[in-house]
MARDODO-68338 format. One record per residue: residue in three letters; x, y, z of N, C-alpha, C in turn. Coordinates in steps of 0.05 Angstrom, whole numbers, plus 32768, in hexadecimal, padded with zeros to 4 digits. Layout:
MARDODO-68338
ALAXYZXYZXYZ...
This chain:
MARDODO-68338
MET84F68F2E886885018F288884851B8F198880ASN852E8F21888F854A8F14888E85528F0888A9LYS85658EF788A885718EED88C0858A8EFC88C6ILE858F8F0088E085A98F0C88E885BE8EF588EALYS85D28EF888DA85E78EE388DB86028EEC88E3LYS86068F0888E286218F1188E786218F2988FBGLY86378F2F8907863A8F47891686318F458932LEU86238F2E893A861A8F2C895586298F178966GLY863E8F09895A864A8EF4896A863D8EDA8963ARG864A8EC4896586408EAA895F86278EA1896FGLY862B8EA8898A86168EA0899D85FA8EAE8998LEU85FC8EC7899385E58ED7898C85D88ECF8972SER85EA8ECC895F85E08EC6894485D18EAB8944SER85DB8E98895385CF8E7D895285B58E7F8962LEU85B58E908977859B8E95898885878EA18974ILE858D8EB5896885798EC08957856E8EAC8941GLY85818E9E8937857A8E89892485668E908910GLU854E8E838912853B8E89890085278E9F8907THR852E8EAF891D851D8EC38925851C8EDA8910LYS85048EE1890985018EF588F385068F1188FDVAL85138F2088EF851A8F3C88F785138F4F88E1GLU85128F6988E7850E8F7C88D385268F7C88C0ASN85228F8288A785388F7D8892854D8F928892LYS854C8FA488A585608FBA88A485638FC488C1THR857A8FD288C5857D8FDF88E0856E8FF988E0ASN85608FFD88F78552901688FB855E9027890FASN855890408912856090528926854990568939LEU854B905489538536905B89648541906E8978LYS852E90828981853590948996853A908689B0LEU854E908F89C08556908189D8853C908089EBALA852D909489EB8514909689FB8500908089F4GLU8502907589DC84EF905F89D384F7904489DBILE850D904389E88519902989F0851A90268A0EVAL8512900D8A18851290088A3385258FF08A39PRO852D8FED8A5185408FD68A5785328FBB8A57ASN85418FA78A5585388F8B8A5585318F838A71LYS85198F7B8A7685108F738A8E851C8F598A98TYR85298F4A8A8485368F328A8A85548F368A8AGLN855F8F4E8A8B857B8F538A8985888F478AA3PRO85998F348AA285A48F268AB985B98F388AC7ARG85C78F4C8AB985DA8F5D8AC485CD8F748AD3LYS85D38F778AEC85C88F8D8AFC85DC8FA48AFFASN85F78F9E8AFE86088FB38B01861B8FB68AE7PHE861F8FD08ADF862E8FD58AC886488FE58AD1ASP86608FD78ACA86798FE28AD2867A8FFE8AC7GLU867F90118ADA8680902F8AD1869790358ABFGLU86AD90298AC586C5902F8AB686C290248A99ASN86B9900B8A9786B890008A7C86A1900D8A6CLEU868C90178A7C867690258A6E868390408A62ASN8691904D8A73869D90668A6986AF90628A4FASP86BD904C8A5086CD90458A3886BC90458A1FLEU86A590378A23869390328A0C8687904F8A05VAL8681905F8A16867790798A128689908A8A01ASN86A590888A0886B9909689F786BA908A89DBSER86B8907189DA86BA906489BF86A2906D89AEILE868A906D89BA8673907789AC8674909389A3LYS867E90A389B3868490C089AD869690C38993GLU86A990B2899286BC90B3897B86B290A58962ARG86A6908D896686A0907D894E86829076894AGLY8671907F895D86559078895D8651905B8966ILE863790538962863190378969863490258950ILE864790148952864E9003893986398FEC8936GLN86338FE0894E86218FC9894F86068FD0895APRO85F08FCC894A85D78FD4895485CE8FC1896CILE85BE8FCC897C85B28FBC899285998FAD8989ILE85928F978995857B8F87898E85658F8E899FVAL854D8F93899385368F9A89A4851C8F8C899BARG85088F8D89AA84EE8F8089A584D88F9589ACLYS84C18F9289A184AB8FA489AB84A58F9F89C7SER84A18FB489D7849A8FB089F184808FA489F5GLU847D8F908A0784628F858A0B84508F968A1CTHR845B8FAA8A2B844A8FBA8A3C84448FD88A33ASN84538FDF8A1D84528FF98A1184588FF889F3ASN84438FFA89E384468FF889C78458900C89B9SER845C902289C6846E903789BC848A903389C3LYS8490901F89D384AC901A89DB84B8900089CFTYR84D3900089D184E08FE589C984F28FDE89E2GLU84F18FC389E685008FB989FB851B8FAD89F2ILE85308FB28A01854B8FA889F8854D8F8B89FEILE85568F7C89E9855B8F5F89EB857A8F5D89F2ALA858A8F6A89E185A58F6989E685B48F8389DFGLY85C68F8E89EF85D18FA689EA85CC8FBC89FFGLU85C28FB58A1785BB8FCA8A2A85D38FDD8A31ARG85EC8FD08A3286028FE08A3886078FF58A24ARG86038FEF8A098606900389F385F2901989F6TRP85DA901189FF85C390258A0285C990388A18LEU85D4902F8A2F85DD903F8A4485F290518A3DALA860690468A2E861C90578A278614906D8A12ALA860190658A0085F8907A89EE85EA909189FCGLN85DB908B8A1185D090A08A2185E790B38A2CLYS85F990A68A3A860E90B68A44861F90C68A2FALA862090BA8A17862E90C98A02861E90DF89F5GLY860590E289FD85F490F889F485E690F489DBLEU85E590D989D285D790D289B985B890D689BCHIS85A990DA89A8858D90DB89AA858190C2899CGLU859090B589898585909F897C859B9089897DILE8593906F897885A490588978859B90448963PRO85AE9038895585A790238942859C900A894EVAL858790008945857C8FE9895185738FD38939VAL85708FBA894385668FA78932854C8F9B8943VAL85368F9B8936851D8F93894485188F75893DTHR85138F648952850C8F4A894D84F48F42895EASP84E88F2C895884D38F1F896884E08F0D897BALA84DB8F10899584E68EFE89A884D48EFC89C0ASP84CE8EE489CB84BD8EE289E484D08EE789FCASP84C48EE28A1384D58EE88A2B84EC8ED58A2DLEU84E88EBC8A2884FE8EA78A2985148EB28A17LYS850E8EB789FE85228EBF89EB85318ED889F4SER85228EEA8A00852F8F028A0A85438EFE8A20LEU853C8EEC8A32854E8EE48A4885668ED68A3BGLU85618EC48A2B85778EB58A1D858B8EC98A10PHE85808EDB8A0085928EEF89F485A38EFD8A09ALA85978F088A1D85A58F188A3185BA8F088A3FILE85B48EEF8A4685C88EDE8A5385E08ED88A40VAL85DB8ECF8A2885EF8EC88A1786018EE08A11GLU85F68EF78A0B86058F0F8A0486198F158A1CASN860E8F158A34861F8F1D8A4B86348F088A52VAL862B8EEE8A51863F8ED88A5986558ED88A45GLN864E8ED98A2A86638ED88A1686788EF18A18ARG866C8F068A21867D8F1E8A2386878F228A40HIS86838F0D8A50868E8F0D8A6B86858F288A7BASP866D8F308A7586628F488A8286538F458A9CLEU864E8F2C8AA2863F8F258ABA86528F1F8AD1ASN864A8F278AE986598F1E8B00864E8F038B08PRO865B8EF08B1886558ED48B1C86378ED28B26LEU862F8EE58B3786158EE38B4385FE8EE88B2DGLU86038EFD8B1E85F08F048B0785ED8EEC8AF3GLU86048EDF8AED86048EC88ADB85F38EB28AE8ALA85F88EAC8B0185E88E968B0E85CB8E9C8B0EGLN85C38EB78B1385A88EBF8B13859B8EBC8AF8GLY85A98EC28AE4859F8EBE8AC885998EA18AC3TYR85AC8E8F8ACB85A68E738AC8858E8E6A8AD8LYS858B8E748AF085758E6D8B01855B8E758AF5ARG85598E8D8AE885418E958ADC853A8E828AC4LEU854D8E788AB585458E678AA1853A8E4B8AADILE85448E448AC485398E2C8AD1851E8E308ADFASP851C8E468AED85038E4C8AFC84EC8E548AEAGLU84F38E668AD884DD8E748AC984D68E678AAEPHE84EB8E568AA284E68E4B8A8884EC8E2D8A89ALA84EC8E218A9F84EC8E038AA185058DF68A95TYR851B8E058A9385348DF88A8B853F8DE78AA3ASP854E8DD18A9C855D8DC48AB185798DCB8AADGLN858B8DC18AC085A78DC98ABF85B48DBF8AA5GLU85AC8DA88A9C85B88D9D8A8485B38DAE8A6BLYS85988DB78A6B85918DC98A5585A08DE38A54VAL85A18DEF8A6D85B08E098A7185CE8E058A67SER85D78DED8A6E85F48DE68A6785F98DE68A49LYS85E78DDA8A3C85E98DD78A1F85E48DF38A12PHE85D28E018A1D85CB8E1C8A1185E18E2F8A13ILE85EE8E318A2A86048E438A2F861D8E3A8A25GLY86218E208A20863A8E158A16864F8E108A2CLYS86458E0B8A4586578E078A5B86508DEC8A67SER86628DE28A76865F8DC68A8286488DC78A97ARG863C8DB08A9B86288DAC8AAE86328DB48ACBSER864B8DAC8AD186558DB28AED865A8DD18AEETYR86618DDF8AD886648DFC8ADA86498E098AE1ILE86338DFF8AD686188E098ADB86128E048AF8THR86168DEC8B01860E8DE48B1B861E8DF58B30ASN86398DF88B2B86498E098B3E863F8E268B3DSER86388E318B25862D8E4C8B2486158E4F8B33LEU86028E3C8B3285E98E3E8B4185ED8E3C8B5FARG86018E2C8B6786058E298B84860F8E438B90LEU86178E568B82861F8E718B8E86088E7F8B99LEU85F08E788B8F85D88E868B9885CF8E7D8BB4THR85DE8E678BBF85D68E5D8BD985E88E6A8BEFLEU85FA8E7C8BE6860C8E8A8BF885FC8E9E8C08PRO86068EA68C2285FA8EBA8C3285F88ED48C25SER85E58EE68C2B85E28F008C1E85FB8F118C21LEU860C8F108C3586238F208C3786368F188C21VAL86398EFD8C1D864B8EF58C0A86448EFD8BEDLEU862A8EFA8BE8861D8F038BCE86228F218BCALYS86208F2F8BDF86268F4C8BDE86428F528BD5PHE86558F448BE186738F468BD986778F3E8BBBILE86688F2A8BB3866B8F218B9586628F388B85GLU864A8F458B8A863F8F5A8B7A86528F718B7AGLU86608F778B9086728F8D8B94868E8F888B89LYS86918F6F8B8086AC8F668B7586C08F648B8ALYS86B98F628BA386CC8F608BB986D98F438BBBILE86C78F318BB186D18F168BAF86CA8F0A8B93SER86DB8EF78B8886D78EEE8B6F86C68ED48B6EALA86C08EC98B5886B28EB18B5486C28E988B60GLY86DC8E9C8B5D86EF8E878B6986ED8E868B87HIS86ED8E9E8B9386E98EA08BB286CF8E948BB9ALA86B88E9C8BA9869D8E958BB086998E768BB0LYS86A68E688B9D86A28E4C8B9A86AE8E3D8BB3ILE86C38E488BBF86CE8E3C8BD686BB8E3F8BEELEU86AC8E568BEF86998E5B8C0686808E4C8C06VAL86788E418BEE865F8E328BEC865E8E1C8C00GLY86498E198C1186458E048C2386528E088C3CLEU86638E1E8C3F866F8E218C59865C8E318C6DSER865B8E268C8686498E328C9A86538E4D8CA3ASN866E8E528C9F867A8E6C8CA686828E7C8C8FALA86728E798C7A86798E878C5F867D8EA68C64ASP86698EB28C73866B8ECF8C7A86868ED68C85PHE868E8EC58C9986A88ECD8CA686C08ECB8C93ILE86C08EB48C8586D58EB18C7086D78EC88C5DALA86BE8ECE8C5486BB8EE48C3E86C78EFF8C49GLU86C28F038C6286CA8F1F8C6E86E88F1E8C71LYS86F38F048C7587128F038C78871E8F078C5CILE87128EFB8C46871C8EFF8C2C871E8F1D8C25VAL87088F2B8C2B87088F498C25871E8F578C35GLU871C8F528C50872E8F5F8C63874C8F5A8C5DLYS87538F418C57876F8F398C5587778F398C36LYS87638F3E8C2487678F3E8C0887758F238C00LEU87688F0E8C0887718EF28C02876C8EEC8BE6SER877F8EDE8BD8877D8ED38BBF876C8EB88BC3VAL87638EAD8BAB87548E948BAC87638E7E8BB7ARG877E8E7C8BB2878F8E688BBD87918E6A8BDBGLN87958E858BE487978E8A8BFF877E8E848C0FTHR87678E8A8C03874D8E848C0E874A8E658C12GLU87518E558BFD874F8E398BFF87618E2E8C17ASN877A8E388C19878A8E318C32877F8E3A8C4CPHE87738E518C4C87678E5C8C6587508E4A8C6EVAL873F8E438C5B87278E318C6287318E158C6BLYS87478E098C5E87518DF18C66875B8DF18C83ILE876A8E078C8B87748E0A8CA4875D8E0D8CBAPHE87498E1C8CB187328E218CC287238E078CC8LYS87208DF78CB487138DDC8CB587208DCB8CC8ARG873D8DCC8CC5874C8DBB8CD5874C8DC28CF3LYS874C8DDB8CF8874A8DE68D14872E8DDD8D20SER871A8DDE8D1186FE8DD98D1986FD8DBB8D20ALA87098DAA8D0E87098D8E8D1187178D868D2BASN872E8D938D30873E8D8D8D4887308D948D5FLYS87218DAA8D5E87118DB48D7586FB8DA08D7BARG86EF8D968D6786DA8D818D6C86E68D688D78HIS86FD8D608D70870A8D488D7C87118D4C8D97GLN87168D658DA0871E8D688DBD87078D698DD1ILE86EE8D658DC786D78D628DDA86DA8D4A8DECASP86D68D508E0586D78D3B8E1B86C28D268E15PRO86CA8D0C8E1286B68CF78E0D86A28CF48E23ASN86AB8CFB8E3C869A8CFB8E5486828D0D8E53ILE86888D258E4586748D3A8E4286618D318E2CTHR866A8D248E1786598D198E0386488D038E0DSER86538CF48E1F86428CDB8E2A862C8CE98E3BLEU86328CFE8E4C861F8D0B8E5C86088D148E4BGLU860F8D258E3385FC8D308E2185E88D1B8E19GLU85F48D048E1085E28CEE8E0685D08CE38E1AILE85DA8CE18E3685C98CD58E4A85B28CE78E50ILE85B98D038E5285A28D158E58858F8D188E42SER85998D178E2885878D188E1185738D008E12GLU857E8CE78E19856B8CD08E1A85578CD48E2FLYS855F8CDF8E46854B8CE28E5C85378CF68E57THR853E8D0B8E49852C8D238E45851F8D238E2BGLY852C8D158E1885218D168DFC85288D318DEDLEU85398D408DF985408D598DED855F8D5B8DE5ASN85658D6C8DD285828D708DCC858E8D7E8DE1VAL85A68D768DEA85B58D818E0085D18D878DF8LYS85DA8D9F8E0085F68DA68DFB86048DAE8E15ILE861A8DA28E1B86288DAA8E3486438DB68E2CLYS86488DCE8E3686618DDB8E3086718DDC8E4CASN86888DD28E4C86988DD08E6486B48DDA8E5FASP86BE8DEE8E6F86D78DF88E6A86EC8DEC8E7DLYS87068DF38E7B871C8DE68E8987188DE68EA6LYS87098DFB8EB187058DFD8ECE86EB8DF08ED7ASN86E08DDF8EC386C88DD08EC986B18DE38ECFLYS86AF8DFA8EC1869B8E0C8EC1868D8E0C8EA5GLY86738E118EA386678E108E8986498E148E89THR863C8E0A8E74861F8E0D8E7286148DF38E66ILE85F98DF08E6C85EB8DD98E6185D38DE68E53MET85D08DDE8E3985BD8DEB8E2985AA8DD58E1EPHE85908DDA8E21857A8DC78E19856D8DD68E01LYS856A8DC88DEB855D8DD38DD385408DC68DD1TYR852D8DD88DD285128DD08DCF85048DDD8DB5HIS84F28DCF8DAA84E58DD68D9284C78DE18D94ASP84BB8DDD8DAB84A18DE78DB0849C8DEB8DCFLEU84858DF68DD6847E8DFB8DF0847D8DDF8E01ASP84748DCC8DF484738DB18E04848D8DA88E0EGLN84A28DAB8DFB84BC8DA38E0484C88DB58E1ALEU84C18DD18E1884CA8DE38E2C84BE8DDC8E47ASN84A38DD68E4784948DCF8E5F849F8DB58E6BLYS84A88DA38E5B84B68D898E6384CD8D908E73ILE84DF8DA38E6884F78DA98E7984F18DB68E94ILE84DC8DC88E9284D48DD48EAC84CA8DC08EC1ASP84B98DAE8EB684AF8D978EC884C48D868ED4ILE84D98D7F8EC384EF8D708ECD84FD8D7F8EE5ILE85028D978EDF85108DA98EF584FF8DAB8F0ELYS84E58DB08F0B84D38DB38F2284D28D988F31THR84CF8D848F2384CB8D698F3084E38D618F40ASN84FC8D678F3685148D5E8F4285218D728F56TYR85178D8B8F5285228DA08F65850E8DB08F72
């Protein structure tokens, strides 16, 4: 049994470390291989994949993929690293592919997949964040441990994970590469992230332009808040104290508007109705 020390890149080599592997490269039929259930990457760039297909047709697969015995099917092998090469081999019409078989548990399998993709910049920002989150949620990593494992700063990991708090529309734009990680970081924490994201796509805003747009938007919102009539605010507070409910008064320039009472349960609703009935 030998250790793999070359040909996989520094990160993968160190990850394998003392992991025991078969002492030679084997060939397996493509049908005997199944994808890695911990693969963090969901989308494979079609153009880049086609480039790899053409390369494989000309030169074959130079670097074997890494696999382990499938836990659910003894006749199959699960990919640990190299799913892109496996997909390209299928498109290239190959029937067999060179592999290296290793023993790896679920954690090691996820670690392999994340390191390979992050080092080769194959993950979009959302997939990268989801990979880190799996390490934290499923394998009890903390952000500091993820940081050391990946070789990136703690703040990088924190900012990456914050992307997952964005609204579903924004996450969809990230997946579709309509907005970049730089854009997404600006949107984290904004109540109108959806609106800003749509403007980024519609106007094809750069990251710098997006920063300026958000600053202008915040400035306008602040000015709008400052223009609220203090008399209206005072009235809201008086009515809230009397009723025990949240009250919002909207008054336009013609002194027309609405009064809104916010209630949280039927008791509070009945209280509003009783006040109206008693006084009117």
